[in-house]
C-alpha positions as CSV (number, residue, x, y, z in Angstrom):
1,X,10.0,-87.8,4.0
2,X,10.7,-91.5,4.0
3,X,12.6,-93.2,1.2
4,X,12.0,-96.5,-0.4
5,X,13.3,-99.5,1.5
6,X,16.1,-101.2,-0.4
7,X,15.1,-104.5,-2.0
8,X,16.3,-107.6,-0.4
9,X,18.5,-108.6,-3.3
10,X,20.2,-112.0,-3.1
11,X,22.9,-112.3,-5.8
12,X,22.4,-115.4,-7.9
13,X,25.0,-118.1,-7.6
14,X,27.0,-119.3,-10.7
15,X,24.4,-121.8,-11.7
16,X,22.4,-122.3,-14.9
17,X,19.8,-119.9,-13.6
18,X,22.4,-117.2,-12.9
19,X,23.7,-117.6,-16.5
20,X,20.2,-117.2,-17.8
21,X,19.8,-114.0,-15.8
22,X,23.0,-112.7,-17.4
23,X,21.6,-113.6,-20.8
24,X,24.0,-116.5,-21.5
25,X,23.6,-120.3,-22.0
26,X,20.3,-121.9,-22.8
27,X,17.2,-123.4,-21.3
28,X,15.9,-126.1,-23.8
29,X,12.5,-126.2,-22.1
30,X,11.5,-122.6,-23.1
31,X,14.1,-121.3,-25.6
32,X,14.3,-121.5,-29.3
33,X,17.9,-120.9,-29.9
34,X,20.8,-118.8,-28.6
35,X,23.2,-118.4,-31.6
36,X,23.6,-115.0,-33.1
37,X,24.6,-115.0,-36.8
38,X,27.3,-112.5,-36.0
39,X,29.5,-111.1,-33.3
40,X,27.7,-110.2,-30.1
41,X,29.2,-107.2,-28.4
42,X,30.9,-107.9,-25.0
43,X,28.8,-106.8,-22.0
44,X,31.9,-105.0,-20.8
45,X,32.1,-102.8,-23.9
46,X,32.1,-99.2,-22.5
47,X,30.7,-97.9,-25.8
48,X,27.5,-100.0,-25.8
49,X,25.2,-97.0,-24.9
50,X,26.7,-94.8,-27.6
51,X,26.6,-97.6,-30.1
52,X,22.9,-98.2,-29.4
53,X,22.2,-94.4,-29.7
54,X,24.1,-94.2,-33.0
55,X,22.5,-97.2,-34.6
56,X,19.0,-96.0,-33.6
57,X,19.7,-92.5,-34.8
58,X,20.9,-93.9,-38.2
59,X,17.7,-95.9,-38.6
60,X,15.5,-92.9,-37.6
61,X,11.8,-93.5,-38.3
62,X,12.5,-96.8,-39.9
63,X,12.7,-98.5,-36.5
64,X,10.3,-98.6,-33.6
65,X,11.5,-100.1,-30.4
66,X,9.1,-101.7,-28.0
67,X,10.0,-102.3,-24.3
68,X,8.0,-104.6,-22.0
69,X,7.7,-103.4,-18.4
70,X,9.8,-106.4,-17.2
71,X,12.9,-105.4,-19.3
72,X,16.1,-104.3,-17.8
73,X,16.6,-100.5,-17.3
74,X,19.5,-100.5,-19.8
75,X,17.0,-101.7,-22.5
76,X,14.0,-99.6,-21.4
77,X,16.2,-96.5,-22.0
78,X,16.0,-97.1,-25.8
79,X,12.3,-98.1,-26.0
80,X,10.1,-95.7,-27.9
81,X,7.1,-97.0,-25.9
82,X,6.8,-99.2,-22.8
83,X,3.8,-101.3,-21.8
84,X,2.4,-104.8,-21.4
85,X,2.4,-107.3,-24.3
86,X,-0.9,-106.4,-25.9
87,X,-0.4,-102.6,-25.6
88,X,2.9,-102.9,-27.3
89,X,1.6,-105.0,-30.1
90,X,-1.1,-102.5,-30.7
91,X,1.4,-99.6,-30.5
92,X,3.4,-101.4,-33.2
93,X,0.3,-101.8,-35.4
94,X,-0.3,-98.0,-35.0
95,X,3.0,-97.3,-36.6
96,X,2.7,-98.7,-40.1
97,X,5.5,-96.5,-41.4
98,X,8.0,-98.1,-39.2
99,X,9.8,-100.7,-41.4
100,X,11.4,-102.5,-38.4
101,X,9.7,-103.3,-35.1
102,X,12.3,-104.3,-32.5
103,X,10.4,-106.1,-29.7
104,X,12.3,-106.1,-26.4
105,X,10.2,-108.8,-24.8
106,X,9.6,-112.5,-25.3
107,X,8.7,-114.7,-28.3
108,X,4.9,-114.8,-28.0
109,X,4.9,-111.0,-27.8
110,X,6.9,-110.6,-31.0
111,X,4.5,-113.1,-32.6
112,X,1.5,-111.0,-31.6
113,X,3.2,-107.9,-33.1
114,X,3.8,-109.7,-36.4
115,X,0.1,-110.8,-36.5
116,X,-1.1,-107.3,-35.9
117,X,1.3,-105.3,-38.1
118,X,1.3,-105.1,-41.9
119,X,3.2,-107.4,-44.3
120,X,5.6,-104.6,-45.1
121,X,6.8,-104.5,-41.5
122,X,9.4,-106.8,-40.1
123,X,9.4,-107.8,-36.4
124,X,12.8,-108.5,-34.8
125,X,13.4,-110.2,-31.4
126,X,16.9,-109.3,-30.3
127,X,17.5,-112.8,-28.7
128,X,15.5,-115.8,-30.1
129,X,16.1,-117.5,-26.7
130,X,13.7,-115.1,-25.0
131,X,10.9,-117.5,-24.7
132,X,8.1,-117.8,-22.1
133,X,7.8,-120.8,-19.9
134,X,4.1,-120.3,-19.4
135,X,3.4,-120.0,-23.1
136,X,5.4,-123.1,-23.7
137,X,3.3,-125.1,-21.2
138,X,0.6,-125.5,-23.8
139,X,1.6,-126.8,-27.2
140,X,-0.6,-127.2,-30.3
141,X,-0.4,-131.0,-30.1
142,X,-1.4,-131.0,-26.4
143,X,-4.3,-128.7,-26.9
144,X,-5.6,-130.6,-29.9
145,X,-5.5,-133.8,-27.7
146,X,-7.3,-132.0,-25.0
147,X,-10.1,-131.0,-27.4
148,X,-10.4,-134.7,-28.4
149,X,-10.8,-135.5,-24.7
150,X,-13.6,-132.9,-24.4
151,X,-15.2,-134.2,-27.6
152,X,-15.2,-137.8,-26.3
153,X,-16.8,-136.5,-23.1
154,X,-19.5,-134.9,-25.1
155,X,-18.8,-131.3,-24.0
156,X,-16.6,-129.8,-26.8
157,X,-19.7,-128.3,-28.5
158,X,-20.6,-126.4,-25.3
159,X,-17.0,-125.4,-24.4
160,X,-15.5,-122.1,-25.5
161,X,-11.7,-121.7,-25.4
162,X,-10.4,-118.5,-23.8
163,X,-6.6,-118.0,-24.2
164,X,-4.5,-115.6,-22.3
165,X,-2.4,-113.2,-24.3
166,X,0.6,-114.9,-22.9
167,X,0.3,-117.8,-25.3
168,X,1.9,-118.9,-28.6
169,X,0.4,-118.0,-32.0
170,X,-0.5,-121.7,-32.4
171,X,-2.7,-121.5,-29.3
172,X,-4.2,-118.2,-30.3
173,X,-5.0,-119.8,-33.7
174,X,-6.6,-122.8,-32.1
175,X,-8.8,-120.4,-30.0
176,X,-9.8,-118.5,-33.1
177,X,-10.6,-121.6,-35.0
178,X,-12.9,-123.0,-32.2
179,X,-14.9,-119.9,-31.7
180,X,-13.0,-118.5,-28.7
181,X,-11.3,-115.2,-27.7
182,X,-8.1,-113.9,-26.3
183,X,-7.9,-112.1,-23.0
184,X,-5.4,-110.0,-21.1
185,X,-5.1,-109.8,-17.3
186,X,-7.1,-106.5,-17.5
187,X,-10.1,-107.8,-19.5
188,X,-10.3,-111.5,-18.4
189,X,-13.6,-111.1,-16.6
190,X,-15.2,-109.5,-19.7
191,X,-13.8,-112.3,-21.9
192,X,-15.2,-115.0,-19.6
193,X,-18.6,-113.3,-19.4
194,X,-18.7,-113.2,-23.2
195,X,-17.6,-116.9,-23.4
196,X,-20.4,-118.0,-21.0
197,X,-22.9,-116.2,-23.3
198,X,-21.6,-118.5,-26.2
199,X,-21.4,-121.7,-24.3
200,X,-21.7,-123.5,-21.0
201,X,-18.0,-124.1,-20.2
202,X,-14.7,-122.5,-20.7
203,X,-11.3,-124.1,-21.5
204,X,-8.9,-121.5,-20.2
205,X,-5.3,-121.5,-21.6
206,X,-2.6,-121.6,-20.5
207,X,-2.5,-119.9,-17.0
208,X,-4.5,-121.7,-14.4
209,X,-4.1,-118.9,-11.9
210,X,-5.5,-116.1,-13.9
211,X,-8.5,-118.3,-14.9
212,X,-9.2,-119.5,-11.4
213,X,-8.8,-116.0,-9.8
214,X,-11.0,-114.4,-12.4
215,X,-13.7,-117.0,-12.1
216,X,-13.7,-117.2,-8.3
217,X,-12.6,-113.8,-7.1
218,X,-14.3,-111.6,-9.8
219,X,-17.2,-113.7,-11.0
220,X,-18.4,-115.4,-7.8
221,X,-17.8,-119.0,-8.9
222,X,-16.6,-121.6,-6.4
223,X,-13.3,-123.5,-6.5
224,X,-15.5,-126.6,-7.1
225,X,-16.6,-125.1,-10.4
226,X,-12.9,-125.4,-11.6
227,X,-11.0,-128.4,-12.6
228,X,-7.3,-128.6,-13.6
229,X,-6.4,-130.3,-16.9
230,X,-2.9,-131.8,-16.8
231,X,-1.7,-132.4,-20.4
232,X,0.9,-134.9,-19.1
233,X,-1.7,-137.3,-17.7
234,X,-4.2,-139.5,-19.6
235,X,-7.5,-137.5,-20.2
236,X,-5.8,-134.6,-18.4
237,X,-6.0,-136.5,-15.1
238,X,-9.8,-136.0,-15.0
239,X,-12.8,-138.3,-15.2
240,X,-15.7,-137.7,-17.7
241,X,-17.9,-136.8,-14.7
242,X,-15.5,-134.2,-13.5
243,X,-15.3,-132.6,-16.9
244,X,-19.0,-132.6,-17.4
245,X,-19.6,-131.0,-13.9
246,X,-17.0,-128.2,-14.4
247,X,-17.6,-124.7,-15.6
248,X,-14.0,-123.8,-15.9
249,X,-11.5,-126.3,-17.3
250,X,-8.1,-124.8,-16.4
251,X,-5.0,-125.7,-18.2
252,X,-2.1,-126.7,-15.9
253,X,0.2,-123.8,-16.7
254,X,1.6,-121.0,-14.7
255,X,4.0,-118.1,-14.7
256,X,7.3,-119.1,-13.1
257,X,7.7,-115.6,-11.6
258,X,4.2,-115.0,-10.2
259,X,3.8,-118.6,-9.2
260,X,6.6,-118.4,-6.7
261,X,4.8,-115.9,-4.4
262,X,3.2,-117.7,-1.4
263,X,0.9,-117.0,1.5
264,X,4.0,-117.0,3.7
265,X,5.4,-114.1,1.6
266,X,2.2,-112.1,2.3
267,X,2.2,-112.9,6.0
268,X,5.9,-112.2,6.3
269,X,5.8,-108.8,4.7
270,X,2.8,-107.8,6.9
271,X,4.9,-108.6,10.0
272,X,8.0,-106.8,8.7
273,X,6.2,-103.6,7.5
274,X,3.2,-102.6,9.6
275,X,0.5,-101.0,7.5
276,X,1.8,-102.3,4.2
277,X,-0.5,-102.6,1.2
278,X,-0.1,-105.9,-0.6
279,X,-0.6,-105.4,-4.4
280,X,-0.2,-108.5,-6.6
281,X,-0.7,-109.6,-10.2
282,X,-3.6,-112.0,-10.9
283,X,-1.2,-114.6,-12.3
284,X,-0.3,-115.3,-8.6
285,X,-1.7,-118.3,-6.8
286,X,-5.3,-118.1,-5.6
287,X,-4.4,-118.0,-1.9
288,X,-2.0,-115.1,-2.5
289,X,-4.6,-113.2,-4.4
290,X,-7.2,-113.8,-1.7
291,X,-4.8,-112.5,1.0
292,X,-3.8,-109.4,-1.0
293,X,-5.3,-105.9,-0.6
294,X,-5.2,-105.1,-4.3
295,X,-5.0,-107.3,-7.4
296,X,-4.6,-106.2,-11.0
297,X,-2.6,-106.2,-14.2
298,X,0.8,-104.6,-14.7
299,X,-0.8,-101.4,-15.9
300,X,-3.2,-101.5,-12.9
301,X,-0.2,-101.9,-10.6
302,X,1.5,-98.9,-12.1
303,X,-1.6,-96.7,-12.0
304,X,-2.4,-97.7,-8.4
305,X,1.1,-96.6,-7.3
306,X,0.8,-93.4,-9.2
307,X,-2.4,-92.6,-7.3
308,X,-1.1,-93.8,-3.9
309,X,-0.6,-91.1,-1.2
310,X,2.8,-90.0,-0.1
311,X,4.0,-92.0,2.9
312,X,2.1,-95.2,1.9
313,X,3.8,-98.6,2.0
314,X,3.5,-101.2,-0.7
315,X,4.7,-104.8,-1.2
316,X,4.4,-105.7,-4.9
317,X,4.0,-109.2,-6.2
318,X,5.3,-109.1,-9.8
319,X,8.6,-109.2,-11.7
320,X,11.5,-107.6,-9.9
321,X,12.8,-105.3,-12.7
322,X,9.4,-103.5,-12.7
323,X,9.2,-103.4,-8.9
324,X,12.7,-101.9,-8.6
325,X,12.0,-99.3,-11.2
326,X,8.8,-98.3,-9.5
327,X,10.5,-98.1,-6.1
328,X,13.1,-95.7,-7.6
329,X,10.5,-93.7,-9.4
330,X,8.3,-93.0,-6.4
331,X,11.0,-92.8,-3.7
332,X,11.0,-89.0,-4.0
333,X,7.3,-89.0,-3.2
334,X,7.8,-90.8,0.0
335,X,6.2,-94.0,-1.1
336,X,7.9,-97.1,0.3
337,X,7.8,-99.9,-2.3
338,X,9.3,-103.3,-1.7
339,X,9.3,-106.7,-3.4
340,X,6.8,-109.1,-2.0
341,X,9.3,-112.0,-1.8
342,X,12.5,-111.9,0.2
343,X,14.6,-113.3,-2.6
344,X,15.3,-112.3,-6.2
345,X,12.7,-113.1,-8.9
346,X,13.6,-111.9,-12.3
347,X,11.9,-113.4,-15.4
348,X,15.0,-115.3,-16.7
349,X,14.0,-115.4,-20.3
350,X,12.8,-111.8,-20.4
351,X,16.2,-110.8,-19.0
352,X,17.9,-112.4,-22.0
353,X,17.2,-109.2,-23.9
354,X,20.2,-107.2,-22.7
355,X,22.1,-104.2,-24.1
356,X,24.6,-106.3,-26.2
357,X,21.7,-108.1,-27.9
358,X,19.9,-104.8,-28.6
359,X,23.0,-103.2,-29.9
360,X,23.7,-106.2,-32.2
361,X,20.1,-106.1,-33.5
362,X,20.1,-102.3,-34.2
363,X,23.5,-102.3,-35.8
364,X,22.6,-105.2,-38.0
365,X,19.4,-103.4,-39.1
366,X,21.4,-100.1,-39.7
367,X,23.7,-102.1,-41.9
368,X,20.8,-103.4,-44.0
369,X,20.7,-106.9,-42.5
370,X,17.5,-108.1,-40.9
371,X,18.2,-110.6,-38.0
372,X,16.0,-112.7,-35.8
373,X,12.9,-111.9,-37.7
374,X,9.7,-113.4,-36.2
375,X,7.3,-114.5,-38.9
376,X,4.0,-116.3,-38.1
377,X,2.6,-118.7,-40.7
378,X,-0.2,-117.0,-42.6
379,X,-3.0,-119.5,-41.7
380,X,-2.0,-119.4,-38.1
381,X,-1.9,-115.6,-38.2
382,X,-5.3,-115.5,-39.8
383,X,-7.0,-117.5,-37.0
384,X,-5.0,-115.8,-34.3
385,X,-6.1,-112.4,-35.6
386,X,-9.7,-113.6,-35.6
387,X,-9.4,-114.5,-31.9
388,X,-7.7,-111.1,-31.2
389,X,-10.5,-109.3,-33.0
390,X,-13.1,-111.0,-30.9
391,X,-11.3,-109.7,-27.9
392,X,-11.2,-106.1,-29.3
393,X,-15.0,-106.4,-29.9
394,X,-15.7,-107.4,-26.3
395,X,-18.4,-105.2,-24.7
């Protein structure tokens, strides 16, 4: 029986990125604050695991801990459920008796949980600096300006916004207010089919790659049907003619993790590992998705590996924490699982949720002090929920 090939781990140098990976320092482009209103336990504290267990036990059924797939193993150990962002938000909504929802993920995920849970529940994000660079690539002001551009071009009334779950509450609210829907990487095709039944064009926010891959790979459109709207250029860098001719108006946003995989990565792993299956997330670039053997959401990736035969070889194009966990999980079944890229690719802001932050949040709650609560403005929450409900009603 073969064992999983070790991941080609390249230790980060002592740079700002390395500090982010360790959950220290800040990135003003995607973070909302790093100060904890209390003493954060030292990472070297040998009692962290026991402290987390004790605080969670003291809280009992009052707390429900959600762990996103991309979280560190030390955090996943204390999660009551694991999953992708939308699954976790729905899991939280299904536990109305839990007074506290501790979301081990990033900011937009905690917002979604707050939108879907009751007013009696309080959502806590262990580190407010855990933002999402993709979600932050589309601000409410930028999207409002884009809509003005579409209005001036005479196409706003035939354009339906479709926003990826990986977006801020403000963007979800814009989508709901303008007759659009939310999508996940699992149901993006269904969302787009619904949108084209409502109008002639789609404004897809904020991940260009998921929008392009779904339209071209899954729905048979051409790359010429897609245009890229750049919020940092006048009129998005597009002419009125280009906007009017397009079916898919893609926002210029991307995932910093999935966007780093390249066609060279695919070609290299095929040379290194004969017979390897390349399995990637649809947030990857179009040329990577086109060259892969399998493409799907995080849940799809996990289920595909669960069903894979013993002895099969896999190169996975998604976040490293998950790939490493899957490699360890399936090593005993003789499945060889490696990371698609040859260098490390953690989600830096997701990694800000570490054991010290989780311990601090749980101990604070156990002491009766709610910290880092995520609250979405009621009007924003109302329109966001409308967009989410449209997604839940998709055929």
